[in-house]
Structure formats: C-alpha cells, structure tokens
KESE-959111 format. One line per field, with one value per residue (C-alpha): residue number from 1; x, y, z. Coordinates in nm, 2 decimals, padded with zeros to 4 digits, m for minus. Example, Ala and Ser with C-alpha at 12.3 -4.5 7.8 and 13.67 -1.06 7.14 Angstrom:
REM KESE-959111
n: 1/2
east: 01.23/01.37
north: m00.45/m00.11
up: 00.78/00.71
//
This chain:
REM KESE-959111
n: 1/2/3/4/5/6/7/8/9/10/11/12/13/14/15/16/17/18/19/20/21/22/23/24/25/26/27/28/29/30/31/32/33/34/35/36/37/38/39/40/41/42/43/44/45/46/47/48/49/50/51/52/53/54/55/56/57/58/59/60/61/62/63/64/65/66/67/68/69/70/71/72/73/74/75/76/77/78/79/80/81/82/83/84/85/86/87/88/89/90/91/92/93/94/95/96/97/98/99/100/101/102/103/104/105/106/107/108/109/110/111/112/113/114/115/116/117/118/119/120/121/122/123/124/125/126/127/128/129/130/131/132/133/134/135/136/137/138/139/140/141/142/143/144/145/146/147/148/149/150/151/152/153/154/155/156/157/158/159/160/161/162/163/164/165/166/167/168/169/170/171/172/173/174/175/176/177/178/179/180/181/182/183/184/185/186/187/188/189/190/191/192/193/194/195/196/197/198/199/200/201/202/203/204/205/206/207/208/209/210/211/212/213/214/215/216/217/218/219/220/221/222/223/224/225/226/227/228/229/230/231/232/233/234/235/236/237/238/239/240/241/242/243/244/245/246/247/248/249/250/251/252/253/254/255/256/257/258/259/260/261/262/263/264/265/266/267/268/269/270/271/272/273/274/275/276/277/278/279/280/281/282/283/284/285/286/287/288/289/290/291/292/293/294/295/296/297/298/299/300/301/302/303/304/305/306/307/308/309/310/311/312/313/314/315/316/317/318/319/320/321/322/323/324/325/326/327/328/329/330/331/332/333/334/335/336/337/338/339/340/341/342/343/344/345/346/347/348/349/350/351/352/353/354/355/356/357/358/359/360/361/362/363
east: 04.22/03.90/04.09/04.33/04.08/03.90/04.24/04.28/03.95/03.98/04.31/04.19/03.88/04.13/04.35/04.05/03.90/04.23/04.28/03.95/04.00/04.38/04.46/04.20/04.26/04.63/04.62/04.38/04.55/04.90/04.76/04.59/04.88/05.14/04.96/04.89/05.23/05.36/05.14/05.14/05.52/05.56/05.29/05.42/05.77/05.70/05.49/05.77/06.03/05.86/05.55/05.53/05.89/05.79/06.03/06.08/05.94/05.60/05.61/05.68/05.40/05.16/05.29/05.23/04.87/04.79/04.94/04.75/04.42/04.44/04.58/04.28/04.03/04.20/04.20/03.83/03.75/03.94/03.78/03.44/03.52/03.68/03.38/03.14/03.34/03.38/03.00/02.92/03.17/03.06/02.69/02.75/02.98/02.75/02.42/02.45/02.60/02.31/02.07/02.26/02.23/01.86/01.82/02.02/01.77/01.49/01.71/01.76/01.37/01.34/01.25/01.49/01.32/01.47/01.78/02.03/02.04/02.38/02.48/02.84/03.10/03.35/03.42/03.07/02.89/03.09/02.98/02.62/02.65/02.79/02.50/02.23/02.41/02.41/02.04/01.96/02.12/01.95/01.61/01.68/01.79/01.47/01.24/01.42/01.37/01.00/00.96/01.15/00.92/00.62/00.75/00.85/00.50/00.35/00.55/00.46/00.12/00.01/00.16/00.07/m00.30/m00.29/m00.15/m00.39/m00.69/m00.58/m00.51/m00.85/m01.03/m00.86/m00.93/m01.30/m01.31/m01.41/m01.15/m01.03/m00.65/m00.56/m00.18/m00.27/m00.36/m00.04/00.16/m00.01/00.09/00.43/00.45/00.36/00.60/00.89/00.79/00.83/01.16/01.30/01.19/01.39/01.68/01.69/01.66/01.96/02.17/02.09/02.22/02.54/02.57/02.55/02.82/03.04/03.27/03.41/03.45/03.58/03.86/03.97/04.21/04.26/04.01/03.89/03.56/03.47/03.51/03.27/03.03/03.05/02.99/02.67/02.53/02.60/02.40/02.10/02.13/01.83/01.61/01.71/01.65/01.31/01.19/01.40/01.60/01.91/02.22/02.51/02.84/03.06/03.36/03.66/03.98/04.15/03.89/03.91/04.12/03.96/04.05/03.73/03.60/03.48/03.19/03.03/03.11/02.93/02.62/02.61/02.63/02.37/02.13/02.19/02.15/01.83/01.69/01.77/01.59/01.28/01.22/01.32/01.00/01.00/01.22/01.40/01.76/02.01/02.36/02.65/02.95/03.25/03.47/03.76/03.73/03.85/04.03/03.75/03.60/03.24/03.00/02.65/02.36/02.12/01.78/01.49/01.15/00.94/01.14/01.17/01.02/01.29/01.12/01.17/01.53/01.69/01.50/01.58/01.82/01.60/01.49/01.16/01.14/00.93/00.92/00.60/00.40/00.13/00.38/00.31/00.53/00.60/00.76/00.90/01.04/01.05/01.26/01.57/01.81/01.94/01.96/02.20/02.40/02.44/02.57/02.81/02.95/02.99/03.15/03.44/03.47/03.27/02.94/02.60/02.36/02.06/01.95/01.65/01.54/01.17/01.29/01.60/01.73/02.09/02.18/02.58/02.83/03.19/03.49/03.81/04.13
north: m01.07/m01.26/m01.58/m01.45/m01.29/m01.64/m01.80/m01.56/m01.60/m01.98/m01.98/m01.74/m01.95/m02.28/m02.11/m02.01/m02.35/m02.51/m02.26/m02.33/m02.71/m02.76/m02.48/m02.53/m02.88/m02.87/m02.58/m02.74/m03.07/m02.89/m02.68/m02.97/m03.20/m02.92/m02.81/m03.16/m03.29/m03.00/m03.06/m03.45/m03.45/m03.21/m03.40/m03.76/m03.69/m03.48/m03.79/m04.02/m03.84/m03.67/m03.86/m04.22/m04.31/m04.54/m04.68/m04.49/m04.75/m04.75/m04.36/m04.39/m04.63/m04.39/m04.08/m04.26/m04.37/m04.01/m03.88/m04.12/m04.04/m03.67/m03.70/m03.91/m03.67/m03.38/m03.55/m03.61/m03.25/m03.11/m03.33/m03.24/m02.86/m02.89/m03.07/m02.82/m02.53/m02.70/m02.79/m02.41/m02.26/m02.51/m02.44/m02.07/m02.09/m02.33/m02.14/m01.89/m02.16/m02.38/m02.07/m02.00/m02.36/m02.35/m02.00/m02.10/m02.36/m02.07/m01.84/m02.13/m02.16/m01.78/m01.65/m01.36/m01.21/m01.43/m01.30/m01.46/m01.35/m01.21/m01.29/m01.21/m00.95/m01.19/m01.45/m01.61/m01.29/m01.16/m01.44/m01.39/m01.02/m01.10/m01.36/m01.09/m00.85/m01.09/m01.17/m00.78/m00.75/m01.06/m00.94/m00.59/m00.75/m00.96/m00.67/m00.47/m00.77/m00.78/m00.40/m00.39/m00.68/m00.50/m00.16/m00.32/m00.48/m00.16/00.03/m00.23/m00.24/00.10/00.09/m00.27/m00.20/00.10/m00.12/m00.39/m00.15/00.02/m00.30/m00.43/m00.13/m00.14/m00.50/m00.44/m00.13/00.08/00.35/00.40/00.33/00.69/00.81/00.96/00.61/00.48/00.74/00.67/00.32/00.40/00.62/00.33/00.12/00.36/00.38/00.01/00.03/00.31/00.13/m00.18/00.02/00.19/m00.16/m00.28/00.03/m00.03/m00.38/m00.26/00.01/m00.27/m00.45/m00.14/m00.20/m00.52/m00.34/00.00/00.12/00.42/00.69/01.05/01.24/01.61/01.64/01.99/01.83/01.57/01.81/02.04/01.73/01.63/01.97/02.03/01.72/01.85/02.21/02.18/02.04/02.32/02.59/02.42/02.52/02.83/02.73/02.94/02.72/02.88/02.75/02.79/02.55/02.56/02.58/02.32/02.05/01.95/01.62/01.31/00.95/00.77/00.55/00.81/00.59/00.54/00.89/01.02/00.80/00.95/01.30/01.24/01.11/01.43/01.65/01.47/01.49/01.87/01.92/01.73/01.89/02.25/02.45/02.66/02.97/02.83/02.81/02.55/02.60/02.34/02.40/02.22/02.25/02.07/02.00/01.76/01.53/01.50/01.70/01.78/01.85/02.00/02.03/02.29/02.37/02.60/02.49/02.31/02.16/01.83/01.75/01.68/01.36/01.24/01.35/01.02/00.83/01.02/00.77/00.46/00.26/00.35/00.64/00.95/01.25/01.37/01.06/01.25/01.32/01.17/00.88/01.06/01.36/01.17/00.85/00.52/00.66/00.49/00.74/00.86/00.50/00.45/00.78/00.64/00.29/00.44/00.72/00.48/00.23/00.49/00.53/00.86/00.98/01.13/01.36/01.59/01.92/02.14/02.45/02.48/02.69/02.52/02.16/02.07/01.73/01.66/01.38/01.36/01.18/01.11/01.29
up: 04.59/04.68/04.70/04.93/05.17/05.16/05.26/05.54/05.68/05.68/05.85/06.12/06.18/06.19/06.45/06.67/06.66/06.75/07.04/07.19/07.15/07.25/07.47/07.76/07.78/07.80/08.03/08.26/08.26/08.33/08.61/08.80/08.76/08.85/09.16/09.28/09.24/09.44/09.71/09.72/09.72/10.01/10.22/10.13/10.20/10.51/10.64/10.55/10.74/11.03/11.11/10.95/10.92/10.64/10.37/10.06/09.85/10.03/09.99/09.63/09.56/09.76/09.57/09.23/09.33/09.43/09.09/08.89/09.07/09.04/08.67/08.56/08.73/08.58/08.25/08.27/08.39/08.12/07.85/07.99/07.98/07.64/07.51/07.64/07.50/07.17/07.15/07.24/06.99/06.71/06.76/06.77/06.45/06.26/06.32/06.05/05.82/05.88/05.81/05.50/05.38/05.42/05.27/04.97/04.87/04.90/04.70/04.43/04.43/04.37/04.71/04.81/05.09/05.37/05.56/05.78/06.16/06.22/06.59/06.56/06.40/06.34/06.04/06.07/06.12/05.81/05.61/05.73/05.61/05.29/05.23/05.31/05.09/04.80/04.87/04.87/04.53/04.39/04.51/04.35/04.01/04.02/04.09/03.82/03.57/03.67/03.63/03.31/03.17/03.26/03.14/02.81/02.77/02.86/02.59/02.32/02.40/02.26/01.91/01.87/01.96/01.71/01.44/01.51/01.51/01.19/01.00/01.12/00.99/00.65/00.63/00.70/00.46/00.78/00.69/00.33/00.25/00.22/00.24/00.57/00.70/00.58/00.74/01.09/01.03/00.95/01.27/01.48/01.32/01.35/01.73/01.77/01.58/01.79/02.12/02.00/01.90/02.26/02.42/02.21/02.30/02.66/02.63/02.47/02.75/03.01/02.84/02.78/03.07/02.91/02.57/02.61/02.36/02.56/02.43/02.47/02.28/02.27/02.48/02.31/01.97/02.06/02.20/01.91/01.66/01.82/01.85/01.50/01.43/01.62/01.52/01.29/01.56/01.79/01.51/01.45/01.82/01.80/02.09/02.17/02.23/02.45/02.53/02.82/02.79/03.01/02.80/03.06/03.05/02.70/02.69/02.82/02.81/02.68/02.43/02.15/02.01/02.35/02.48/02.15/02.24/02.59/02.47/02.19/02.44/02.64/02.36/02.24/02.59/02.60/02.27/02.36/02.69/02.63/02.53/02.22/02.22/02.53/02.62/02.65/02.79/02.76/03.00/03.12/03.42/03.58/03.95/04.20/03.96/03.71/03.42/03.46/03.17/03.22/02.99/03.13/02.96/03.07/03.11/03.35/03.62/03.78/04.12/04.39/04.47/04.10/04.07/04.24/03.98/03.67/03.54/03.62/03.31/03.17/03.43/03.32/03.54/03.37/03.33/03.14/02.86/02.54/02.42/02.08/02.31/02.59/02.44/02.63/02.92/02.83/02.72/03.04/03.16/02.88/02.96/03.32/03.22/02.95/03.20/03.50/03.26/03.21/03.59/03.59/03.76/03.65/03.82/03.79/03.96/03.90/04.05/03.90/03.60/03.49/03.49/03.49/03.39/03.43/03.39/03.51/03.37/03.57/03.45
//
C-alpha cells in the first residue's frame, strides 16, 4: 500500500514538473509564431500586390526574414520564461526537501526538536507533514525511553538500598541475624523479582501483536477462572464480589493466554485498591460491534486530571502509596498493550466513590 502511494506521488510530481517545463515553452512559441505568421503574411502580400508591386521572390525572402526574426525572439522569450518558472518551481519544491536533508542529520544525532516549515499542501507539503509526524513520534519515544530508564532506576533504588543496608549491618554485627531480618531481606528480593517479572511481561505485551494465537473462547469462563484464583485475596479483605454478565457477551475471538494476563492484572488492581469490606463488580455488555468488560471497585476515586495517564507505564494516581501496595505501576500498561494488540480499547472512569476500568474487544 505504501509502495503504491509512493509511486502515485512520484508520478503526480513528475507530470507537474513536465507540465510546468514543456507546456509554457510550447504554448508561448506556438502563439507567437502563429500570430506573427498571420499578420506578416497578410501585410507582405498586400504590399506585394497593391503598393510595392514587387516580384514574389523578393516578397518570399522578406516573409522568411520576418518569420525567422520573430521566431528567434519568441523562442528566446519562451526559454527565459520557462527558465524563470522552472527555477521558481524547483526552488519551491526543493525547499522542504533541503530542510529535511539538514534535519535528518540532526535526527540522526539525537535532536528531535526541529521541524520542517510546511509551505504547501501538495506533494512537498505532504512529505514535510509526514517528516514532522515522524519526528514527533521519535521525540515521544525518546522521552518515553528516558522516563522509563529514570522510573526503573527509581524502582530499583529502594530495594537495593535496603538490601545493602541490611547486609552491611549484618556484616558489621550491628543487627543480629534473626529470622525477622532474613524475612525482610527476602521481601526486598521478592520485590526486585516482581519488578523484573513485570518488565518481562510488559516486553511480551509490546510484542503481542506479532504473536497472537486467536480463537473463539468464552470470556465469562476466563473471568471466572481468574476470580477463583483471587478469591482468597478478596476474602482476606472481606471484599464482596458481584457479577453482572450479559448472556450475549460471552464468545470472543482472542488469545486465551494473553487475555488471561490482562484480566489477571485487572483483578489484581481491583484487589489492591479496594478497601477492606468494599465491593467489586464485574460486568459485561455487548454494544457497537464490541464486548465491553468493566471492573468496578469502591474506594477512593481517581482525580480527573490523572485518568488520561492511568495506563501509562510507572504511573501511580496516588504517589504517596507504598510500593508494597501499589506495585510498580506497570499492570495497567500491560493491560493496554494486550487489549490493543487484539484490536480493542481500554479506558477508566471515576466519580470519587467508585472507579471503573474497562476494556472492549471487537466481535
């Protein structure tokens, strides 16, 4: 598809260049010669017959001299005008191309801030817009990479600092090697292991589009399977789980393993952020050519300004929440990648007392 569009773009540009080069030259030359031939022929032969009464040979020679004179001047004028038009067109066409050539070197050096000035809405302008869009995306990816490096460093720093402190204290005999101390060290190690596992799951979610094994499955069955797995967690916090499943929204085409991972993360998110004796509602509905699944939980809502960033990597709506309770902020990012790999969408809503996180899968 892109190759066909590129060929069409090149052909349109070629025809426009040929039109601006050849048509003006030919049109001007033909018009000048046509008009002058008509006028000179009438004048010369009238003078020949009526006034001068010269021989046809002399009239013919005079006629040719005049034709040659005006033809040369017409050609010179046409060439000059064609050269001016061609120069203006080529300059106008190559301006964004020259800018892109210079900016490409800057992009190669890691500078994504510069943009091409778009002066046309035709082929050159479309190419400039495409270049600017590419630069915007590269700049966003680079910023995301920097943020991820900073966030991962921040996530690793706390458990590593704790481990180092405890190990130095044990080595210096500052604290005794009690079972409680080893349990604390184990918790810090497990925190690092969980972070690495989350990052590995996120990498797999990024590549999910290329490795989907879709088949028709039961959405309700997957939801029940995950909630059975998390039943002890919800019972420990005395959280009431209610169901509202639409009978016509059960069958979906998806990769079972990857959809299970997305549902597991949503269930884990609902368990962590629902207060003790709270309520979680799981519902499914069919609407607008898709099936929407909603996880609703009571508790402190999410500020409206934070909702657009809820599925960003390492984002926490409550930044004061401990890492033990809040995790690394990767779970919902994994959900987003996995659902979008299936051609679906994700979203979140909150009214201050209840938070609803949903995903939809196409029928």
